[in-house]
C-alpha positions in Angstrom: 0.0 0.0 0.0 1.1 3.6 -0.6 1.8 5.8 2.4 -1.4 7.9 1.6 -3.5 4.7 2.0 -2.1 3.6 5.4 -1.7 6.9 7.2 2.1 6.3 7.4 4.5 9.1 6.9 5.6 9.5 3.3 9.2 8.5 2.8 11.6 11.4 2.9 14.4 9.7 1.2 12.7 9.9 -2.2 12.8 13.2 -4.0 9.3 12.7 -5.4 7.7 12.2 -1.9 5.6 9.4 -3.3 1.8 9.4 -3.2 -1.0 7.9 -5.4 -0.8 9.1 -8.9 -3.8 11.0 -10.1 -5.5 11.0 -6.7 -7.8 13.9 -6.0 -7.1 16.3 -3.0 -10.8 16.6 -2.5 -10.7 13.5 -0.2 -8.8 15.7 2.4 -6.4 12.8 3.2 -3.8 14.7 5.3 -0.9 12.5 4.2 -1.8 13.0 0.5 -2.1 16.8 1.0 1.2 16.8 2.8 2.8 14.8 0.1 1.6 17.1 -2.7 2.8 20.3 -0.9 6.2 18.6 0.0 6.6 17.6 -3.7 6.0 21.2 -4.8 8.5 22.6 -2.2 11.1 20.0 -3.2 10.9 20.2 -6.9 10.3 23.9 -7.5 12.0 25.5 -4.6 14.4 23.4 -2.5 16.1 21.4 -5.3 17.4 24.6 -7.1 18.8 25.9 -3.7 20.6 22.6 -3.1 22.4 23.1 -6.4 24.0 26.4 -5.2 27.8 26.2 -4.9 30.1 28.0 -2.4 30.2 31.7 -3.0 26.7 31.8 -4.6 26.2 35.3 -3.3 29.4 36.6 -5.0 31.2 36.5 -1.6 31.7 33.7 0.9 28.3 32.1 1.2 28.2 28.4 2.0 26.2 25.9 -0.1 22.9 24.9 1.5 23.6 22.1 3.9 21.8 18.8 3.4 21.1 18.6 7.2 19.4 22.0 7.0 17.3 20.8 4.0 16.3 17.6 5.8 15.4 19.5 8.9 13.3 21.9 6.9 11.5 19.0 5.2 10.7 17.5 8.7 9.3 20.8 9.9 7.2 21.3 6.8 5.9 17.8 6.9 4.6 18.4 10.4 3.3 21.9 9.6 1.5 20.7 6.5 0.0 17.7 8.3 -1.3 19.8 11.2 -2.2 23.0 9.3 -4.1 21.9 6.2 -4.6 25.4 4.8 -1.0 26.4 5.0 0.4 27.3 1.6 3.8 26.4 0.1 6.5 28.8 1.5 9.0 30.9 -0.4 12.5 29.6 0.4 15.6 31.8 0.7 19.2 30.5 1.0 21.2 31.9 3.9 24.9 32.6 3.6 25.6 30.3 6.6 24.3 27.3 4.6 20.8 27.5 6.2 17.4 28.1 4.7 14.6 30.5 5.5 11.0 29.6 4.8 8.5 32.5 4.5 4.8 32.8 4.2 3.2 36.2 3.5 -0.6 36.5 3.7 -3.2 39.2 4.3 -3.3 38.0 7.8 0.4 38.1 8.6 4.0 37.1 7.9 5.6 33.9 9.2 9.2 33.1 8.8 11.3 30.1 9.9 15.1 30.2 9.8 16.7 26.8 9.8 20.0 26.7 11.6 22.6 24.0 12.1 22.2 21.4 14.9 18.5 20.9 14.4 17.7 24.3 15.7 15.5 27.0 14.2 14.3 30.5 14.8 10.8 31.8 13.9 9.0 35.2 13.7 5.4 36.0 13.2 3.6 39.3 12.6 -0.2 39.5 12.7 -1.3 42.4 10.6 -4.9 42.2 11.8 -4.3 42.0 15.5 -1.1 44.1 15.4 0.8 41.5 17.4 4.1 39.7 16.8 6.0 36.9 18.3 9.3 35.1 17.9 11.1 32.2 19.3 14.1 29.9 19.0 14.5 26.3 19.8 15.4 22.7 19.0 13.2 20.4 16.8 11.1 19.2 19.8 9.8 22.8 20.3 7.4 22.8 17.3 4.2 23.4 19.3 4.4 27.2 19.1 4.9 27.0 15.3 1.8 24.9 14.9 -0.4 27.5 16.6 1.1 30.4 14.6 0.9 28.6 11.2 -2.7 27.5 11.8 -3.7 31.1 12.0 -2.3 32.3 8.7 
Protein backbone atom coordinates (compact mmCIF):
# COMPACT_ATOMS: atom_id res chain seq x y z
CA UNK A 1 0.00 0.00 0.00
CA UNK A 2 1.11 3.58 -0.63
CA UNK A 3 1.79 5.84 2.39
CA UNK A 4 -1.36 7.88 1.65
CA UNK A 5 -3.48 4.72 2.00
CA UNK A 6 -2.07 3.60 5.35
CA UNK A 7 -1.66 6.91 7.21
CA UNK A 8 2.07 6.28 7.43
CA UNK A 9 4.50 9.12 6.86
CA UNK A 10 5.60 9.49 3.25
CA UNK A 11 9.24 8.47 2.75
CA UNK A 12 11.57 11.45 2.91
CA UNK A 13 14.44 9.74 1.15
CA UNK A 14 12.73 9.86 -2.24
CA UNK A 15 12.78 13.23 -3.99
CA UNK A 16 9.28 12.71 -5.38
CA UNK A 17 7.66 12.18 -1.94
CA UNK A 18 5.55 9.36 -3.29
CA UNK A 19 1.78 9.44 -3.24
CA UNK A 20 -0.96 7.88 -5.36
CA UNK A 21 -0.76 9.09 -8.94
CA UNK A 22 -3.82 10.98 -10.13
CA UNK A 23 -5.52 11.00 -6.72
CA UNK A 24 -7.77 13.93 -5.96
CA UNK A 25 -7.11 16.27 -3.04
CA UNK A 26 -10.85 16.57 -2.48
CA UNK A 27 -10.69 13.54 -0.19
CA UNK A 28 -8.84 15.67 2.37
CA UNK A 29 -6.43 12.85 3.20
CA UNK A 30 -3.82 14.66 5.33
CA UNK A 31 -0.92 12.49 4.15
CA UNK A 32 -1.83 12.99 0.51
CA UNK A 33 -2.12 16.77 0.97
CA UNK A 34 1.18 16.79 2.84
CA UNK A 35 2.81 14.78 0.07
CA UNK A 36 1.55 17.14 -2.65
CA UNK A 37 2.83 20.25 -0.87
CA UNK A 38 6.18 18.64 -0.04
CA UNK A 39 6.58 17.58 -3.66
CA UNK A 40 5.99 21.17 -4.77
CA UNK A 41 8.46 22.57 -2.22
CA UNK A 42 11.13 20.05 -3.16
CA UNK A 43 10.87 20.17 -6.94
CA UNK A 44 10.31 23.86 -7.54
CA UNK A 45 11.98 25.51 -4.56
CA UNK A 46 14.37 23.38 -2.53
CA UNK A 47 16.10 21.40 -5.30
CA UNK A 48 17.43 24.57 -7.06
CA UNK A 49 18.80 25.85 -3.73
CA UNK A 50 20.63 22.59 -3.12
CA UNK A 51 22.45 23.13 -6.43
CA UNK A 52 24.01 26.41 -5.22
CA UNK A 53 27.77 26.25 -4.87
CA UNK A 54 30.06 27.98 -2.37
CA UNK A 55 30.16 31.71 -3.03
CA UNK A 56 26.68 31.79 -4.60
CA UNK A 57 26.23 35.33 -3.27
CA UNK A 58 29.40 36.57 -4.95
CA UNK A 59 31.16 36.55 -1.59
CA UNK A 60 31.73 33.72 0.87
CA UNK A 61 28.27 32.13 1.21
CA UNK A 62 28.23 28.42 1.97
CA UNK A 63 26.21 25.93 -0.08
CA UNK A 64 22.90 24.91 1.50
CA UNK A 65 23.63 22.10 3.93
CA UNK A 66 21.82 18.82 3.42
CA UNK A 67 21.07 18.55 7.17
CA UNK A 68 19.36 21.99 7.00
CA UNK A 69 17.32 20.83 3.99
CA UNK A 70 16.35 17.61 5.79
CA UNK A 71 15.38 19.54 8.92
CA UNK A 72 13.26 21.94 6.86
CA UNK A 73 11.53 18.96 5.23
CA UNK A 74 10.69 17.48 8.65
CA UNK A 75 9.31 20.80 9.91
CA UNK A 76 7.25 21.34 6.75
CA UNK A 77 5.86 17.80 6.91
CA UNK A 78 4.63 18.44 10.44
CA UNK A 79 3.26 21.90 9.62
CA UNK A 80 1.49 20.71 6.46
CA UNK A 81 -0.02 17.73 8.26
CA UNK A 82 -1.34 19.82 11.16
CA UNK A 83 -2.24 23.01 9.25
CA UNK A 84 -4.14 21.92 6.16
CA UNK A 85 -4.63 25.43 4.77
CA UNK A 86 -0.98 26.44 5.05
CA UNK A 87 0.39 27.28 1.62
CA UNK A 88 3.76 26.44 0.15
CA UNK A 89 6.47 28.79 1.48
CA UNK A 90 9.00 30.90 -0.37
CA UNK A 91 12.52 29.64 0.36
CA UNK A 92 15.59 31.83 0.68
CA UNK A 93 19.16 30.53 1.03
CA UNK A 94 21.21 31.90 3.91
CA UNK A 95 24.95 32.64 3.61
CA UNK A 96 25.60 30.32 6.57
CA UNK A 97 24.26 27.31 4.63
CA UNK A 98 20.83 27.45 6.24
CA UNK A 99 17.43 28.10 4.70
CA UNK A 100 14.63 30.52 5.50
CA UNK A 101 11.00 29.56 4.77
CA UNK A 102 8.54 32.46 4.48
CA UNK A 103 4.78 32.80 4.24
CA UNK A 104 3.20 36.18 3.54
CA UNK A 105 -0.59 36.50 3.65
CA UNK A 106 -3.17 39.21 4.25
CA UNK A 107 -3.33 37.97 7.85
CA UNK A 108 0.38 38.10 8.57
CA UNK A 109 3.97 37.14 7.93
CA UNK A 110 5.55 33.93 9.21
CA UNK A 111 9.24 33.07 8.84
CA UNK A 112 11.29 30.08 9.95
CA UNK A 113 15.08 30.19 9.76
CA UNK A 114 16.72 26.76 9.76
CA UNK A 115 20.02 26.71 11.61
CA UNK A 116 22.63 24.03 12.14
CA UNK A 117 22.25 21.42 14.86
CA UNK A 118 18.49 20.85 14.39
CA UNK A 119 17.68 24.32 15.67
CA UNK A 120 15.46 26.99 14.21
CA UNK A 121 14.27 30.54 14.79
CA UNK A 122 10.80 31.82 13.93
CA UNK A 123 9.03 35.17 13.65
CA UNK A 124 5.35 35.98 13.22
CA UNK A 125 3.64 39.32 12.61
CA UNK A 126 -0.15 39.45 12.70
CA UNK A 127 -1.33 42.38 10.56
CA UNK A 128 -4.92 42.21 11.80
CA UNK A 129 -4.33 42.03 15.55
CA UNK A 130 -1.12 44.10 15.36
CA UNK A 131 0.80 41.53 17.36
CA UNK A 132 4.06 39.72 16.80
CA UNK A 133 6.02 36.92 18.31
CA UNK A 134 9.28 35.11 17.90
CA UNK A 135 11.11 32.18 19.31
CA UNK A 136 14.06 29.88 18.95
CA UNK A 137 14.50 26.27 19.78
CA UNK A 138 15.40 22.70 18.96
CA UNK A 139 13.24 20.39 16.84
CA UNK A 140 11.11 19.24 19.77
CA UNK A 141 9.79 22.80 20.30
CA UNK A 142 7.44 22.83 17.29
CA UNK A 143 4.21 23.39 19.25
CA UNK A 144 4.36 27.24 19.09
CA UNK A 145 4.92 27.00 15.33
CA UNK A 146 1.80 24.92 14.85
CA UNK A 147 -0.38 27.49 16.62
CA UNK A 148 1.08 30.36 14.60
CA UNK A 149 0.93 28.58 11.24
CA UNK A 150 -2.66 27.46 11.79
CA UNK A 151 -3.74 31.11 12.04
CA UNK A 152 -2.28 32.27 8.71
